[in-house]
C-alpha positions as CSV (number, residue, x, y, z in Angstrom):
1,M,-63.1,-185.5,123.5
2,C,-61.9,-185.4,119.9
3,I,-60.3,-188.5,118.0
4,T,-56.9,-187.5,118.4
5,D,-57.3,-187.3,122.2
6,R,-58.8,-190.9,122.2
7,I,-55.7,-192.1,120.2
8,L,-52.7,-190.2,121.4
9,T,-53.5,-189.4,125.2
10,R,-53.1,-191.6,128.0
11,P,-53.6,-190.7,131.8
12,T,-50.9,-188.7,133.6
13,P,-50.8,-189.7,137.1
14,D,-49.0,-186.6,138.7
15,K,-50.0,-183.2,138.9
16,A,-47.8,-180.2,137.8
17,L,-47.9,-176.6,139.3
18,M,-51.3,-175.2,137.7
19,G,-51.0,-173.3,134.3
20,A,-52.3,-170.0,135.7
21,A,-49.3,-170.0,138.3
22,H,-46.7,-170.7,135.5
23,A,-48.2,-167.9,133.5
24,S,-48.5,-165.1,136.3
25,S,-45.0,-166.0,137.7
26,S,-43.3,-166.0,134.2
27,L,-45.0,-162.6,133.3
28,A,-43.7,-161.2,136.5
29,V,-40.2,-162.7,135.9
30,F,-40.5,-161.2,132.1
31,V,-41.0,-157.8,133.6
32,I,-38.5,-157.9,136.4
33,L,-36.0,-158.8,133.8
34,L,-36.9,-155.8,131.2
35,C,-36.9,-153.3,134.3
36,F,-33.8,-154.3,136.1
37,V,-31.6,-156.8,134.0
38,P,-30.4,-154.8,130.9
39,P,-28.3,-157.5,129.3
40,V,-31.1,-159.8,129.2
41,A,-33.5,-157.1,128.4
42,V,-31.7,-156.2,125.4
43,A,-31.6,-159.9,124.2
44,L,-35.4,-160.1,124.5
45,V,-36.6,-156.8,123.2
46,G,-33.5,-154.8,121.9
47,Q,-34.5,-151.2,122.0
48,Y,-37.7,-151.5,123.9
49,H,-39.9,-151.0,120.7
50,P,-43.5,-151.6,122.0
51,A,-44.5,-154.1,119.6
52,L,-41.3,-156.3,120.5
53,V,-42.1,-155.8,124.4
54,V,-45.4,-157.2,123.8
55,L,-44.5,-159.9,121.4
56,A,-41.6,-161.1,123.6
57,G,-44.0,-161.2,126.4
58,F,-46.3,-163.7,124.7
59,G,-43.1,-165.8,123.9
60,F,-41.9,-165.8,127.3
61,V,-45.1,-166.8,129.0
62,A,-46.0,-169.4,126.4
63,G,-42.2,-170.7,126.8
64,A,-43.3,-171.2,130.5
65,L,-46.2,-173.1,129.7
66,I,-45.0,-175.2,126.8
67,P,-42.7,-177.9,128.8
68,D,-46.1,-179.0,130.1
69,F,-47.1,-180.4,126.6
70,D,-45.5,-183.6,128.1
71,N,-48.5,-183.7,130.7
72,T,-51.7,-185.1,129.2
73,A,-53.8,-183.1,131.5
74,S,-52.1,-179.4,131.0
75,T,-53.4,-176.1,130.4
76,V,-51.1,-175.7,127.3
77,K,-52.5,-178.9,125.9
78,S,-56.1,-177.8,126.3
79,A,-55.4,-174.4,125.0
80,V,-54.6,-175.5,121.5
81,G,-57.6,-177.6,120.8
82,P,-57.3,-180.4,118.4
83,L,-53.4,-179.7,118.2
84,G,-52.9,-180.6,121.8
85,A,-52.9,-184.2,121.6
86,P,-50.6,-184.7,118.8
87,V,-48.2,-182.2,120.1
88,S,-48.6,-183.6,123.6
89,W,-47.6,-187.1,122.1
90,L,-44.6,-185.7,120.4
91,F,-43.4,-184.2,123.5
92,R,-43.9,-187.5,125.3
93,A,-42.3,-189.6,122.4
94,T,-39.1,-187.4,122.2
95,S,-38.9,-187.3,125.8
96,G,-39.0,-191.1,126.1
97,V,-36.4,-191.4,123.3
98,V,-33.9,-189.1,125.0
99,Q,-34.7,-190.7,128.3
100,R,-33.3,-194.0,126.9
101,W,-29.8,-192.4,127.6
102,R,-30.1,-193.6,131.3
103,T,-28.1,-195.8,134.0
104,K,-29.7,-198.7,135.8
105,Y,-30.3,-196.4,138.8
106,D,-32.8,-194.1,136.7
107,P,-36.5,-194.5,136.6
108,P,-38.1,-196.2,133.5
109,A,-38.0,-194.1,130.4
110,E,-41.9,-194.4,130.3
111,K,-42.0,-191.6,133.0
112,V,-41.8,-188.7,130.6
113,H,-43.7,-186.0,132.5
114,R,-40.9,-183.7,134.0
115,G,-38.4,-185.7,131.9
116,F,-36.2,-184.5,129.0
117,W,-38.4,-181.2,128.4
118,H,-38.2,-180.2,132.1
119,S,-34.5,-180.1,131.9
120,L,-32.2,-177.0,131.0
121,L,-31.1,-178.9,128.0
122,G,-34.9,-179.2,126.8
123,A,-35.4,-175.6,127.6
124,A,-32.2,-174.6,125.3
125,A,-33.8,-177.2,122.7
126,L,-37.0,-175.2,122.7
127,G,-35.3,-172.0,122.3
128,V,-33.1,-173.3,119.3
129,L,-35.8,-174.9,117.7
130,T,-37.7,-171.7,117.7
131,W,-34.7,-169.9,116.4
132,W,-34.2,-172.3,113.8
133,G,-37.9,-172.2,112.6
134,T,-37.9,-168.4,112.4
135,S,-34.5,-168.1,110.7
136,I,-35.6,-170.1,107.4
137,N,-34.1,-167.8,104.6
138,T,-36.3,-168.9,101.8
139,P,-38.1,-165.9,100.3
140,L,-41.9,-165.9,100.6
141,G,-43.8,-162.4,99.5
142,F,-47.0,-163.6,100.8
143,L,-49.3,-161.5,103.0
144,G,-46.3,-159.1,103.7
145,F,-44.0,-162.1,104.9
146,S,-40.8,-161.6,103.1
147,T,-39.4,-165.2,104.1
148,V,-40.6,-168.5,105.4
149,G,-39.0,-167.7,108.6
150,S,-41.0,-164.5,109.2
151,A,-44.1,-166.4,108.4
152,V,-43.2,-169.3,110.9
153,G,-42.6,-166.6,113.3
154,F,-46.0,-165.3,112.8
155,V,-47.7,-168.6,113.4
156,L,-45.6,-169.3,116.4
157,L,-46.4,-165.8,118.0
158,V,-50.0,-166.5,117.3
159,Y,-50.0,-169.7,119.2
160,C,-47.7,-168.0,121.8
161,A,-50.5,-165.3,122.3
162,H,-53.1,-167.8,122.5
163,I,-51.3,-169.9,125.0
164,T,-50.5,-166.8,127.2
165,F,-54.2,-165.7,127.1
166,A,-55.2,-169.3,128.2
167,G,-52.7,-169.4,130.8
168,L,-53.5,-166.2,132.5
169,S,-57.3,-166.8,132.3
170,A,-57.0,-170.6,133.2
171,D,-58.8,-170.0,136.6
172,L,-61.4,-168.3,135.0
173,L,-62.1,-170.7,132.7
174,K,-62.7,-173.5,135.4
175,K,-65.6,-171.5,136.4
176,L,-67.0,-171.1,132.7
177,K,-66.8,-174.7,131.7
178,K,-70.0,-174.2,129.2
179,H,-68.3,-171.3,127.5
180,R,-64.7,-172.6,127.4
181,E,-64.7,-173.7,123.8
182,K,-66.0,-170.2,122.7
183,H,-63.7,-168.6,124.8
184,S,-61.0,-170.6,123.2
185,V,-62.2,-169.4,119.6
186,L,-62.4,-165.9,120.4
187,S,-59.0,-166.0,122.0
188,F,-57.5,-167.4,118.9
189,I,-59.1,-164.9,116.7
190,V,-57.9,-161.9,118.9
191,S,-54.5,-163.6,118.9
192,V,-54.3,-163.6,115.1
193,G,-55.3,-159.9,114.9
194,V,-53.2,-158.8,117.9
195,V,-50.0,-160.3,116.7
196,Y,-50.5,-159.5,112.9
197,G,-51.1,-155.8,113.9
198,L,-48.0,-155.8,116.0
199,F,-46.1,-157.7,113.3
200,L,-46.6,-155.1,110.8
201,V,-44.9,-152.6,112.9
202,L,-42.3,-155.0,114.2
203,P,-38.7,-153.4,113.1
204,G,-36.6,-156.0,111.3
205,H,-38.9,-158.9,111.2
206,G,-37.3,-160.8,108.0
207,V,-34.2,-163.0,108.2
208,G,-32.5,-163.1,111.5
209,G,-34.9,-160.6,113.1
210,L,-36.6,-162.9,115.2
211,V,-33.8,-164.3,117.3
212,W,-35.3,-162.9,120.3
213,L,-38.3,-165.0,120.1
214,G,-36.2,-168.1,120.7
215,V,-34.5,-166.3,123.6
216,A,-37.8,-165.5,125.1
217,V,-39.4,-168.9,124.6
218,G,-36.1,-170.7,126.0
219,L,-36.0,-168.3,129.1
220,G,-39.7,-168.9,129.6
221,A,-39.2,-172.6,129.8
222,V,-36.2,-172.2,132.2
223,V,-38.6,-170.2,134.5
224,H,-41.2,-173.1,134.4
225,I,-38.4,-175.6,135.2
226,L,-37.3,-173.6,138.2
227,G,-40.8,-173.1,139.4
228,D,-41.2,-177.0,139.2
229,A,-38.0,-177.4,141.2
230,L,-39.6,-176.0,144.2
231,T,-42.3,-178.9,144.4
232,V,-42.0,-182.4,146.0
233,Q,-41.5,-184.1,142.7
234,G,-38.6,-181.7,141.6
235,V,-37.0,-181.7,137.9
236,P,-34.2,-183.5,136.1
237,L,-32.4,-179.8,136.0
238,F,-29.0,-181.0,134.6
239,A,-30.3,-184.4,132.8
240,P,-29.1,-186.3,130.8
241,V,-25.5,-184.6,130.8
242,V,-24.6,-184.4,134.4
243,K,-24.9,-187.6,136.5
244,I,-25.7,-187.3,140.0
245,R,-25.7,-190.3,142.6
246,G,-25.3,-192.7,139.5
247,K,-28.3,-191.2,137.9
248,R,-28.6,-189.2,134.7
249,W,-32.2,-188.1,135.5
250,F,-31.9,-187.3,139.2
251,D,-34.7,-185.1,140.3
252,I,-33.7,-181.8,142.0
253,R,-35.8,-180.0,144.3
254,F,-35.2,-176.6,145.9
255,A,-38.2,-176.9,148.2
256,M,-40.9,-179.5,149.1
257,F,-44.1,-177.8,148.1
258,H,-47.1,-179.8,146.7
259,A,-47.6,-178.7,143.1
260,H,-51.4,-179.3,143.1
261,D,-52.0,-177.2,146.4
262,E,-54.5,-174.5,145.8
263,G,-53.1,-172.2,148.5
264,L,-49.5,-172.3,146.8
265,N,-51.0,-171.7,143.4
266,R,-52.9,-168.6,144.5
267,T,-49.9,-167.3,146.6
268,V,-47.8,-167.6,143.3
269,N,-50.5,-165.6,141.7
270,A,-50.8,-163.0,144.2
271,L,-47.0,-162.6,144.7
272,S,-46.5,-162.2,140.7
273,V,-49.1,-159.4,140.7
274,V,-47.4,-157.6,143.5
275,A,-43.8,-158.1,141.8
276,I,-45.2,-156.7,138.5
277,V,-46.8,-153.8,140.0
278,V,-43.7,-152.8,142.3
279,S,-41.3,-153.2,139.3
280,L,-43.3,-150.9,137.0
281,L,-43.6,-148.4,140.0
282,V,-39.9,-148.4,140.6
283,V,-39.0,-147.8,137.2
284,F,-41.8,-145.2,137.0
285,L,-40.4,-143.3,140.0
286,L,-36.9,-143.5,138.9
287,H,-37.6,-142.1,135.5
């Protein structure tokens, strides 16, 4: 364990839906949206440029894992190596601050996992922050990046790709504990190469050209939150804006599944694969 983990990590008592399930289900939702919901598809990838489809997919799947940075035992925290502990601390700290806006009926603000970053407002904040970072208009002219915003977008997309690969291969990595670090380094190198290659052919990647990345990250986070709303613990979906039964941080659940149940996670993975295959077959047959 690195020094940042020892300083910034504290035990998280509950277990969330596993990373692989969040990654596979979000990829399935992404494919379904592209295939059958034109308005959302346009917001995500515009005119279906191949590079945009792949990069937006990275943003969407990563967005579906990012909310779990507030969980010190999450796949996304492990995926980014030494950055994991400080980023996790930042998510938990900001969530704790926002959760001070509470009533006497709410749980303590220290209970930050499935707190602010597991609300719809938190998902919107992720999308807006991503859009803001990629819209910085300052000229750069370095390594082909015309603005600071485009360079920020490149860095974010590299990590989105890396997080996506980690999420989709999370189950495999459990069986390859001895090779996890090597896999992580290789994944990061591949992410840099893939994203740089796609970025070079990405149409309009200058100022304002990466709005779709904020949309992808924000919608991916919504998918994550709705997935967690199917579990026993639930999520504070409308917090802190809407008070329910006297609480600003009222946990909403649409089902009572146990998040750590391996059968549930395997089922989610299997159904996600089926949804992706069926969606692509339908589109292929119709065209």
